[in-house]
ZADOLO-228527 format. One record per atom (N, C-alpha, C, O): residue number from 1; residue in one letter; x, y, z. Coordinates in Angstrom, 2 decimals. Example, Ala and Ser with C-alpha at 12.3 -4.5 7.8 and 13.67 -1.06 7.14 Angstrom:
<pt i="1" aa="a" X="13.19" Y="-5.69" Z="7.80"/>
<pt i="1" aa="a" X="12.30" Y="-4.50" Z="7.80"/>
<pt i="1" aa="a" X="13.20" Y="-3.30" Z="7.80"/>
<pt i="1" aa="a" X="14.24" Y="-3.32" Z="8.46"/>
<pt i="2" aa="s" X="12.85" Y="-2.25" Z="7.08"/>
<pt i="2" aa="s" X="13.67" Y="-1.06" Z="7.14"/>
<pt i="2" aa="s" X="12.90" Y="0.03" Z="7.87"/>
<pt i="2" aa="s" X="13.41" Y="1.14" Z="8.04"/>
***
This chain:
<pt i="1" aa="m" X="110.50" Y="-41.32" Z="24.31"/>
<pt i="1" aa="m" X="109.26" Y="-41.21" Z="23.57"/>
<pt i="1" aa="m" X="108.41" Y="-40.10" Z="24.18"/>
<pt i="1" aa="m" X="108.51" Y="-39.83" Z="25.38"/>
<pt i="2" aa="a" X="107.62" Y="-39.51" Z="23.39"/>
<pt i="2" aa="a" X="106.71" Y="-38.49" Z="23.90"/>
<pt i="2" aa="a" X="105.65" Y="-39.17" Z="24.76"/>
<pt i="2" aa="a" X="105.42" Y="-40.38" Z="24.67"/>
<pt i="3" aa="y" X="105.03" Y="-38.39" Z="25.59"/>
<pt i="3" aa="y" X="103.93" Y="-38.89" Z="26.40"/>
<pt i="3" aa="y" X="102.61" Y="-38.46" Z="25.78"/>
<pt i="3" aa="y" X="102.58" Y="-37.56" Z="24.93"/>
<pt i="4" aa="l" X="101.55" Y="-39.10" Z="26.20"/>
<pt i="4" aa="l" X="100.21" Y="-38.71" Z="25.79"/>
<pt i="4" aa="l" X="99.31" Y="-38.76" Z="27.01"/>
<pt i="4" aa="l" X="99.66" Y="-39.34" Z="28.03"/>
<pt i="5" aa="i" X="98.16" Y="-38.16" Z="26.89"/>
<pt i="5" aa="i" X="97.18" Y="-38.18" Z="27.97"/>
<pt i="5" aa="i" X="96.00" Y="-39.01" Z="27.49"/>
<pt i="5" aa="i" X="95.40" Y="-38.73" Z="26.45"/>
<pt i="6" aa="n" X="95.68" Y="-40.04" Z="28.25"/>
<pt i="6" aa="n" X="94.63" Y="-40.96" Z="27.82"/>
<pt i="6" aa="n" X="93.27" Y="-40.61" Z="28.44"/>
<pt i="6" aa="n" X="93.11" Y="-39.57" Z="29.08"/>
<pt i="7" aa="e" X="92.31" Y="-41.48" Z="28.22"/>
<pt i="7" aa="e" X="90.92" Y="-41.25" Z="28.65"/>
<pt i="7" aa="e" X="90.73" Y="-41.22" Z="30.16"/>
<pt i="7" aa="e" X="89.65" Y="-40.90" Z="30.64"/>
<pt i="8" aa="e" X="91.77" Y="-41.56" Z="30.91"/>
<pt i="8" aa="e" X="91.69" Y="-41.46" Z="32.37"/>
<pt i="8" aa="e" X="91.72" Y="-40.02" Z="32.86"/>
<pt i="8" aa="e" X="91.45" Y="-39.75" Z="34.03"/>
<pt i="9" aa="c" X="92.05" Y="-39.08" Z="31.97"/>
<pt i="9" aa="c" X="92.15" Y="-37.66" Z="32.32"/>
<pt i="9" aa="c" X="90.81" Y="-37.13" Z="32.82"/>
<pt i="9" aa="c" X="89.76" Y="-37.37" Z="32.22"/>
<pt i="10" aa="i" X="90.86" Y="-36.41" Z="33.95"/>
<pt i="10" aa="i" X="89.65" Y="-35.79" Z="34.51"/>
<pt i="10" aa="i" X="89.65" Y="-34.28" Z="34.29"/>
<pt i="10" aa="i" X="88.84" Y="-33.55" Z="34.87"/>
<pt i="11" aa="s" X="90.56" Y="-33.81" Z="33.44"/>
<pt i="11" aa="s" X="90.67" Y="-32.38" Z="33.09"/>
<pt i="11" aa="s" X="90.86" Y="-31.48" Z="34.31"/>
<pt i="11" aa="s" X="90.28" Y="-30.40" Z="34.40"/>
<pt i="12" aa="c" X="91.68" Y="-31.94" Z="35.24"/>
<pt i="12" aa="c" X="91.93" Y="-31.14" Z="36.45"/>
<pt i="12" aa="c" X="92.90" Y="-30.00" Z="36.18"/>
<pt i="12" aa="c" X="92.91" Y="-29.00" Z="36.90"/>
<pt i="13" aa="g" X="93.74" Y="-30.16" Z="35.15"/>
<pt i="13" aa="g" X="94.68" Y="-29.11" Z="34.79"/>
<pt i="13" aa="g" X="95.97" Y="-29.10" Z="35.58"/>
<pt i="13" aa="g" X="96.78" Y="-28.19" Z="35.40"/>
<pt i="14" aa="a" X="96.19" Y="-30.06" Z="36.44"/>
<pt i="14" aa="a" X="97.40" Y="-30.08" Z="37.27"/>
<pt i="14" aa="a" X="98.67" Y="-30.20" Z="36.42"/>
<pt i="14" aa="a" X="99.71" Y="-29.67" Z="36.80"/>
<pt i="15" aa="c" X="98.58" Y="-30.87" Z="35.31"/>
<pt i="15" aa="c" X="99.76" Y="-31.13" Z="34.49"/>
<pt i="15" aa="c" X="100.22" Y="-29.92" Z="33.67"/>
<pt i="15" aa="c" X="101.42" Y="-29.73" Z="33.48"/>
<pt i="16" aa="e" X="99.30" Y="-29.13" Z="33.21"/>
<pt i="16" aa="e" X="99.64" Y="-28.05" Z="32.27"/>
<pt i="16" aa="e" X="100.75" Y="-27.11" Z="32.76"/>
<pt i="16" aa="e" X="101.71" Y="-26.90" Z="32.03"/>
<pt i="17" aa="p" X="100.65" Y="-26.55" Z="33.97"/>
<pt i="17" aa="p" X="101.71" Y="-25.61" Z="34.39"/>
<pt i="17" aa="p" X="103.03" Y="-26.29" Z="34.75"/>
<pt i="17" aa="p" X="104.04" Y="-25.60" Z="34.89"/>
<pt i="18" aa="e" X="103.04" Y="-27.60" Z="34.89"/>
<pt i="18" aa="e" X="104.26" Y="-28.31" Z="35.27"/>
<pt i="18" aa="e" X="105.17" Y="-28.62" Z="34.10"/>
<pt i="18" aa="e" X="106.36" Y="-28.90" Z="34.30"/>
<pt i="19" aa="c" X="104.66" Y="-28.57" Z="32.89"/>
<pt i="19" aa="c" X="105.44" Y="-28.94" Z="31.71"/>
<pt i="19" aa="c" X="106.48" Y="-27.87" Z="31.38"/>
<pt i="19" aa="c" X="106.12" Y="-26.72" Z="31.13"/>
<pt i="20" aa="p" X="107.77" Y="-28.22" Z="31.38"/>
<pt i="20" aa="p" X="108.81" Y="-27.23" Z="31.11"/>
<pt i="20" aa="p" X="108.84" Y="-26.76" Z="29.65"/>
<pt i="20" aa="p" X="109.51" Y="-25.78" Z="29.33"/>
<pt i="21" aa="n" X="108.12" Y="-27.45" Z="28.77"/>
<pt i="21" aa="n" X="108.12" Y="-27.11" Z="27.35"/>
<pt i="21" aa="n" X="106.78" Y="-26.55" Z="26.87"/>
<pt i="21" aa="n" X="106.61" Y="-26.30" Z="25.68"/>
<pt i="22" aa="e" X="105.86" Y="-26.35" Z="27.79"/>
<pt i="22" aa="e" X="104.52" Y="-25.87" Z="27.44"/>
<pt i="22" aa="e" X="103.87" Y="-26.75" Z="26.36"/>
<pt i="22" aa="e" X="103.23" Y="-26.25" Z="25.44"/>
<pt i="23" aa="a" X="104.07" Y="-28.06" Z="26.51"/>
<pt i="23" aa="a" X="103.54" Y="-29.01" Z="25.54"/>
<pt i="23" aa="a" X="102.11" Y="-29.45" Z="25.85"/>
<pt i="23" aa="a" X="101.48" Y="-30.12" Z="25.03"/>
<pt i="24" aa="i" X="101.60" Y="-29.10" Z="27.02"/>
<pt i="24" aa="i" X="100.28" Y="-29.56" Z="27.45"/>
<pt i="24" aa="i" X="99.27" Y="-28.43" Z="27.35"/>
<pt i="24" aa="i" X="99.49" Y="-27.33" Z="27.85"/>
<pt i="25" aa="t" X="98.15" Y="-28.73" Z="26.70"/>
<pt i="25" aa="t" X="97.07" Y="-27.75" Z="26.56"/>
<pt i="25" aa="t" X="95.73" Y="-28.44" Z="26.78"/>
<pt i="25" aa="t" X="95.61" Y="-29.66" Z="26.68"/>
<pt i="26" aa="a" X="94.73" Y="-27.63" Z="27.08"/>
<pt i="26" aa="a" X="93.38" Y="-28.17" Z="27.25"/>
<pt i="26" aa="a" X="92.79" Y="-28.50" Z="25.89"/>
<pt i="26" aa="a" X="92.77" Y="-27.67" Z="24.98"/>
<pt i="27" aa="g" X="92.30" Y="-29.73" Z="25.76"/>
<pt i="27" aa="g" X="91.61" Y="-30.14" Z="24.55"/>
<pt i="27" aa="g" X="90.11" Y="-29.97" Z="24.74"/>
<pt i="27" aa="g" X="89.67" Y="-29.37" Z="25.72"/>
<pt i="28" aa="d" X="89.34" Y="-30.49" Z="23.83"/>
<pt i="28" aa="d" X="87.89" Y="-30.38" Z="23.92"/>
<pt i="28" aa="d" X="87.33" Y="-31.09" Z="25.16"/>
<pt i="28" aa="d" X="86.46" Y="-30.55" Z="25.85"/>
<pt i="29" aa="e" X="87.84" Y="-32.29" Z="25.43"/>
<pt i="29" aa="e" X="87.34" Y="-33.05" Z="26.57"/>
<pt i="29" aa="e" X="88.41" Y="-33.35" Z="27.61"/>
<pt i="29" aa="e" X="88.12" Y="-33.40" Z="28.81"/>
<pt i="30" aa="i" X="89.64" Y="-33.56" Z="27.15"/>
<pt i="30" aa="i" X="90.74" Y="-33.86" Z="28.06"/>
<pt i="30" aa="i" X="91.95" Y="-33.03" Z="27.65"/>
<pt i="30" aa="i" X="91.96" Y="-32.43" Z="26.57"/>
<pt i="31" aa="y" X="92.97" Y="-33.00" Z="28.50"/>
<pt i="31" aa="y" X="94.20" Y="-32.30" Z="28.16"/>
<pt i="31" aa="y" X="94.97" Y="-33.10" Z="27.12"/>
<pt i="31" aa="y" X="94.82" Y="-34.32" Z="27.02"/>
<pt i="32" aa="e" X="95.80" Y="-32.40" Z="26.35"/>
<pt i="32" aa="e" X="96.55" Y="-33.03" Z="25.27"/>
<pt i="32" aa="e" X="98.01" Y="-32.64" Z="25.37"/>
<pt i="32" aa="e" X="98.35" Y="-31.56" Z="25.85"/>
<pt i="33" aa="i" X="98.89" Y="-33.53" Z="24.90"/>
<pt i="33" aa="i" X="100.32" Y="-33.27" Z="24.86"/>
<pt i="33" aa="i" X="100.75" Y="-33.19" Z="23.41"/>
<pt i="33" aa="i" X="100.48" Y="-34.10" Z="22.62"/>
<pt i="34" aa="d" X="101.42" Y="-32.10" Z="23.06"/>
<pt i="34" aa="d" X="101.98" Y="-31.92" Z="21.72"/>
<pt i="34" aa="d" X="103.28" Y="-32.72" Z="21.65"/>
<pt i="34" aa="d" X="104.27" Y="-32.34" Z="22.28"/>
<pt i="35" aa="a" X="103.28" Y="-33.80" Z="20.90"/>
<pt i="35" aa="a" X="104.45" Y="-34.68" Z="20.82"/>
<pt i="35" aa="a" X="105.69" Y="-33.95" Z="20.29"/>
<pt i="35" aa="a" X="106.81" Y="-34.32" Z="20.63"/>
<pt i="36" aa="a" X="105.49" Y="-32.94" Z="19.48"/>
<pt i="36" aa="a" X="106.63" Y="-32.19" Z="18.94"/>
<pt i="36" aa="a" X="107.33" Y="-31.37" Z="20.01"/>
<pt i="36" aa="a" X="108.48" Y="-30.97" Z="19.83"/>
<pt i="37" aa="k" X="106.65" Y="-31.12" Z="21.13"/>
<pt i="37" aa="k" X="107.24" Y="-30.35" Z="22.22"/>
<pt i="37" aa="k" X="107.60" Y="-31.20" Z="23.44"/>
<pt i="37" aa="k" X="108.32" Y="-30.74" Z="24.32"/>
<pt i="38" aa="c" X="107.11" Y="-32.42" Z="23.50"/>
<pt i="38" aa="c" X="107.35" Y="-33.28" Z="24.66"/>
<pt i="38" aa="c" X="108.74" Y="-33.89" Z="24.60"/>
<pt i="38" aa="c" X="109.10" Y="-34.56" Z="23.64"/>
<pt i="39" aa="t" X="109.52" Y="-33.63" Z="25.64"/>
<pt i="39" aa="t" X="110.87" Y="-34.20" Z="25.74"/>
<pt i="39" aa="t" X="110.98" Y="-35.13" Z="26.96"/>
<pt i="39" aa="t" X="112.08" Y="-35.43" Z="27.41"/>
<pt i="40" aa="e" X="109.85" Y="-35.57" Z="27.49"/>
<pt i="40" aa="e" X="109.83" Y="-36.40" Z="28.70"/>
<pt i="40" aa="e" X="110.52" Y="-35.67" Z="29.85"/>
<pt i="40" aa="e" X="111.01" Y="-36.31" Z="30.78"/>
<pt i="41" aa="c" X="110.56" Y="-34.37" Z="29.79"/>
<pt i="41" aa="c" X="111.21" Y="-33.50" Z="30.78"/>
<pt i="41" aa="c" X="112.74" Y="-33.63" Z="30.77"/>
<pt i="41" aa="c" X="113.40" Y="-33.11" Z="31.67"/>
<pt i="42" aa="v" X="113.30" Y="-34.30" Z="29.77"/>
<pt i="42" aa="v" X="114.75" Y="-34.38" Z="29.57"/>
<pt i="42" aa="v" X="115.18" Y="-33.04" Z="28.99"/>
<pt i="42" aa="v" X="114.49" Y="-32.56" Z="28.09"/>
<pt i="43" aa="p" X="116.23" Y="-32.43" Z="29.39"/>
<pt i="43" aa="p" X="117.17" Y="-32.76" Z="30.44"/>
<pt i="43" aa="p" X="116.90" Y="-32.02" Z="31.74"/>
<pt i="43" aa="p" X="117.78" Y="-31.96" Z="32.60"/>
<pt i="44" aa="v" X="115.73" Y="-31.44" Z="31.91"/>
<pt i="44" aa="v" X="115.43" Y="-30.59" Z="33.05"/>
<pt i="44" aa="v" X="115.16" Y="-31.39" Z="34.33"/>
<pt i="44" aa="v" X="115.65" Y="-31.03" Z="35.40"/>
<pt i="45" aa="y" X="114.40" Y="-32.45" Z="34.22"/>
<pt i="45" aa="y" X="114.01" Y="-33.25" Z="35.38"/>
<pt i="45" aa="y" X="114.34" Y="-34.72" Z="35.15"/>
<pt i="45" aa="y" X="114.50" Y="-35.15" Z="34.01"/>
<pt i="46" aa="t" X="114.44" Y="-35.48" Z="36.21"/>
<pt i="46" aa="t" X="114.68" Y="-36.91" Z="36.10"/>
<pt i="46" aa="t" X="113.38" Y="-37.69" Z="36.05"/>
<pt i="46" aa="t" X="113.37" Y="-38.89" Z="35.78"/>
<pt i="47" aa="e" X="112.27" Y="-37.02" Z="36.32"/>
<pt i="47" aa="e" X="110.95" Y="-37.65" Z="36.30"/>
<pt i="47" aa="e" X="110.02" Y="-36.78" Z="35.48"/>
<pt i="47" aa="e" X="110.11" Y="-35.55" Z="35.54"/>
<pt i="48" aa="q" X="109.13" Y="-37.39" Z="34.71"/>
<pt i="48" aa="q" X="108.15" Y="-36.64" Z="33.93"/>
<pt i="48" aa="q" X="107.22" Y="-35.91" Z="34.89"/>
<pt i="48" aa="q" X="106.56" Y="-36.52" Z="35.73"/>
<pt i="49" aa="q" X="107.16" Y="-34.59" Z="34.76"/>
<pt i="49" aa="q" X="106.40" Y="-33.78" Z="35.69"/>
<pt i="49" aa="q" X="104.90" Y="-34.00" Z="35.56"/>
<pt i="49" aa="q" X="104.19" Y="-33.93" Z="36.56"/>
<pt i="50" aa="c" X="104.41" Y="-34.26" Z="34.37"/>
<pt i="50" aa="c" X="102.98" Y="-34.51" Z="34.21"/>
<pt i="50" aa="c" X="102.59" Y="-35.79" Z="34.95"/>
<pt i="50" aa="c" X="101.54" Y="-35.86" Z="35.58"/>
<pt i="51" aa="v" X="103.45" Y="-36.81" Z="34.87"/>
<pt i="51" aa="v" X="103.21" Y="-38.07" Z="35.56"/>
<pt i="51" aa="v" X="103.21" Y="-37.85" Z="37.07"/>
<pt i="51" aa="v" X="102.37" Y="-38.40" Z="37.79"/>
<pt i="52" aa="a" X="104.14" Y="-37.04" Z="37.54"/>
<pt i="52" aa="a" X="104.29" Y="-36.81" Z="38.98"/>
<pt i="52" aa="a" X="103.06" Y="-36.15" Z="39.60"/>
<pt i="52" aa="a" X="102.76" Y="-36.40" Z="40.76"/>
<pt i="53" aa="v" X="102.36" Y="-35.31" Z="38.85"/>
<pt i="53" aa="v" X="101.23" Y="-34.57" Z="39.43"/>
<pt i="53" aa="v" X="99.86" Y="-35.11" Z="39.03"/>
<pt i="53" aa="v" X="98.85" Y="-34.68" Z="39.60"/>
<pt i="54" aa="c" X="99.80" Y="-36.01" Z="38.09"/>
<pt i="54" aa="c" X="98.51" Y="-36.51" Z="37.61"/>
<pt i="54" aa="c" X="97.85" Y="-37.40" Z="38.67"/>
<pt i="54" aa="c" X="98.43" Y="-38.40" Z="39.08"/>
<pt i="55" aa="p" X="96.63" Y="-37.04" Z="39.10"/>
<pt i="55" aa="p" X="95.96" Y="-37.84" Z="40.12"/>
<pt i="55" aa="p" X="95.34" Y="-39.14" Z="39.60"/>
<pt i="55" aa="p" X="94.93" Y="-39.99" Z="40.39"/>
<pt i="56" aa="t" X="95.26" Y="-39.30" Z="38.27"/>
<pt i="56" aa="t" X="94.62" Y="-40.49" Z="37.71"/>
<pt i="56" aa="t" X="95.53" Y="-41.35" Z="36.86"/>
<pt i="56" aa="t" X="95.05" Y="-42.29" Z="36.23"/>
<pt i="57" aa="d" X="96.80" Y="-41.07" Z="36.82"/>
<pt i="57" aa="d" X="97.73" Y="-41.83" Z="35.99"/>
<pt i="57" aa="d" X="97.36" Y="-41.79" Z="34.51"/>
<pt i="57" aa="d" X="97.49" Y="-42.79" Z="33.80"/>
<pt i="58" aa="a" X="96.89" Y="-40.63" Z="34.04"/>
<pt i="58" aa="a" X="96.48" Y="-40.47" Z="32.65"/>
<pt i="58" aa="a" X="97.64" Y="-40.15" Z="31.71"/>
<pt i="58" aa="a" X="97.50" Y="-40.26" Z="30.49"/>
<pt i="59" aa="c" X="98.77" Y="-39.75" Z="32.25"/>
<pt i="59" aa="c" X="99.94" Y="-39.40" Z="31.43"/>
<pt i="59" aa="c" X="100.79" Y="-40.65" Z="31.27"/>
<pt i="59" aa="c" X="101.36" Y="-41.16" Z="32.22"/>
<pt i="60" aa="v" X="100.85" Y="-41.13" Z="30.03"/>
<pt i="60" aa="v" X="101.54" Y="-42.39" Z="29.75"/>
<pt i="60" aa="v" X="102.42" Y="-42.24" Z="28.51"/>
<pt i="60" aa="v" X="102.20" Y="-41.35" Z="27.69"/>
<pt i="61" aa="p" X="103.44" Y="-43.10" Z="28.38"/>
<pt i="61" aa="p" X="104.29" Y="-43.06" Z="27.19"/>
<pt i="61" aa="p" X="103.48" Y="-43.36" Z="25.93"/>
<pt i="61" aa="p" X="102.60" Y="-44.22" Z="25.94"/>
<pt i="62" aa="d" X="103.78" Y="-42.64" Z="24.86"/>
<pt i="62" aa="d" X="103.14" Y="-42.86" Z="23.57"/>
<pt i="62" aa="d" X="103.99" Y="-43.87" Z="22.80"/>
<pt i="62" aa="d" X="105.09" Y="-43.52" Z="22.37"/>
<pt i="63" aa="p" X="103.52" Y="-45.09" Z="22.61"/>
<pt i="63" aa="p" X="104.34" Y="-46.11" Z="21.95"/>
<pt i="63" aa="p" X="104.67" Y="-45.78" Z="20.50"/>
<pt i="63" aa="p" X="105.58" Y="-46.38" Z="19.92"/>
<pt i="64" aa="d" X="103.96" Y="-44.85" Z="19.91"/>
<pt i="64" aa="d" X="104.21" Y="-44.46" Z="18.51"/>
<pt i="64" aa="d" X="105.24" Y="-43.35" Z="18.38"/>
<pt i="64" aa="d" X="105.58" Y="-42.98" Z="17.26"/>
<pt i="65" aa="k" X="105.73" Y="-42.82" Z="19.49"/>
<pt i="65" aa="k" X="106.66" Y="-41.68" Z="19.47"/>
<pt i="65" aa="k" X="107.94" Y="-41.99" Z="20.23"/>
<pt i="65" aa="k" X="108.27" Y="-41.29" Z="21.19"/>
<pt i="66" aa="k" X="108.65" Y="-43.02" Z="19.83"/>
<pt i="66" aa="k" X="109.87" Y="-43.42" Z="20.52"/>
<pt i="66" aa="k" X="111.05" Y="-42.54" Z="20.11"/>
<pt i="66" aa="k" X="111.27" Y="-42.31" Z="18.92"/>
<pt i="67" aa="e" X="111.79" Y="-42.05" Z="21.11"/>
<pt i="67" aa="e" X="112.97" Y="-41.22" Z="20.87"/>
<pt i="67" aa="e" X="114.04" Y="-41.59" Z="21.89"/>
<pt i="67" aa="e" X="113.73" Y="-41.97" Z="23.02"/>
<pt i="68" aa="s" X="115.29" Y="-41.47" Z="21.48"/>
<pt i="68" aa="s" X="116.40" Y="-41.76" Z="22.39"/>
<pt i="68" aa="s" X="116.60" Y="-40.57" Z="23.33"/>
<pt i="68" aa="s" X="116.06" Y="-39.49" Z="23.11"/>
<pt i="69" aa="h" X="117.40" Y="-40.79" Z="24.36"/>
<pt i="69" aa="h" X="117.72" Y="-39.72" Z="25.30"/>
<pt i="69" aa="h" X="118.40" Y="-38.57" Z="24.56"/>
<pt i="69" aa="h" X="118.11" Y="-37.41" Z="24.82"/>
<pt i="70" aa="a" X="119.31" Y="-38.89" Z="23.65"/>
<pt i="70" aa="a" X="120.01" Y="-37.87" Z="22.87"/>
<pt i="70" aa="a" X="119.04" Y="-37.07" Z="22.00"/>
<pt i="70" aa="a" X="119.17" Y="-35.85" Z="21.87"/>
<pt i="71" aa="e" X="118.07" Y="-37.75" Z="21.40"/>
<pt i="71" aa="e" X="117.07" Y="-37.06" Z="20.58"/>
<pt i="71" aa="e" X="116.21" Y="-36.13" Z="21.43"/>
<pt i="71" aa="e" X="115.87" Y="-35.03" Z="21.01"/>
<pt i="72" aa="l" X="115.86" Y="-36.58" Z="22.63"/>
<pt i="72" aa="l" X="115.06" Y="-35.75" Z="23.53"/>
<pt i="72" aa="l" X="115.84" Y="-34.51" Z="23.96"/>
<pt i="72" aa="l" X="115.27" Y="-33.42" Z="24.02"/>
<pt i="73" aa="e" X="117.13" Y="-34.67" Z="24.26"/>
<pt i="73" aa="e" X="117.96" Y="-33.52" Z="24.62"/>
<pt i="73" aa="e" X="118.06" Y="-32.54" Z="23.48"/>
<pt i="73" aa="e" X="117.96" Y="-31.33" Z="23.68"/>
<pt i="74" aa="a" X="118.25" Y="-33.04" Z="22.27"/>
<pt i="74" aa="a" X="118.35" Y="-32.18" Z="21.09"/>
<pt i="74" aa="a" X="117.03" Y="-31.44" Z="20.85"/>
<pt i="74" aa="a" X="117.03" Y="-30.26" Z="20.50"/>
<pt i="75" aa="k" X="115.92" Y="-32.12" Z="21.04"/>
<pt i="75" aa="k" X="114.61" Y="-31.48" Z="20.88"/>
<pt i="75" aa="k" X="114.45" Y="-30.35" Z="21.90"/>
<pt i="75" aa="k" X="113.98" Y="-29.27" Z="21.57"/>
<pt i="76" aa="y" X="114.84" Y="-30.63" Z="23.15"/>
<pt i="76" aa="y" X="114.75" Y="-29.61" Z="24.20"/>
<pt i="76" aa="y" X="115.59" Y="-28.40" Z="23.84"/>
<pt i="76" aa="y" X="115.12" Y="-27.26" Z="23.96"/>
<pt i="77" aa="k" X="116.82" Y="-28.63" Z="23.40"/>
<pt i="77" aa="k" X="117.70" Y="-27.50" Z="23.01"/>
<pt i="77" aa="k" X="117.10" Y="-26.71" Z="21.86"/>
<pt i="77" aa="k" X="117.22" Y="-25.49" Z="21.83"/>
<pt i="78" aa="g" X="116.47" Y="-27.39" Z="20.92"/>
<pt i="78" aa="g" X="115.82" Y="-26.70" Z="19.81"/>
<pt i="78" aa="g" X="114.63" Y="-25.86" Z="20.24"/>
<pt i="78" aa="g" X="114.38" Y="-24.80" Z="19.67"/>
<pt i="79" aa="l" X="113.91" Y="-26.33" Z="21.25"/>
<pt i="79" aa="l" X="112.75" Y="-25.58" Z="21.75"/>
<pt i="79" aa="l" X="113.17" Y="-24.39" Z="22.60"/>
<pt i="79" aa="l" X="112.42" Y="-23.41" Z="22.70"/>
<pt i="80" aa="h" X="114.36" Y="-24.46" Z="23.20"/>
<pt i="80" aa="h" X="114.79" Y="-23.41" Z="24.13"/>
<pt i="80" aa="h" X="116.07" Y="-22.71" Z="23.67"/>
<pt i="80" aa="h" X="116.87" Y="-22.24" Z="24.48"/>
<pt i="81" aa="a" X="116.25" Y="-22.65" Z="22.36"/>
<pt i="81" aa="a" X="117.46" Y="-22.02" Z="21.81"/>
<pt i="81" aa="a" X="117.45" Y="-20.51" Z="22.00"/>
<pt i="81" aa="a" X="118.39" Y="-19.83" Z="21.59"/>
***
């Protein structure tokens, strides 16, 4: 599933450069993740990079955007073709 950034975000920007798909951008008040670009860092990393660097645990799974590992890999290949 894609991840999202919740209200715990302090807009520190640590997550943006870590995303291998450039899915994270600054929003009006907090950073945002483009679900169409989020592959949970599959197949590049074994851990979500935004989660690893977020100081407030604001990067969480989006329950409305569930995808299988195979779907995430296919999305990644489509973004980096």
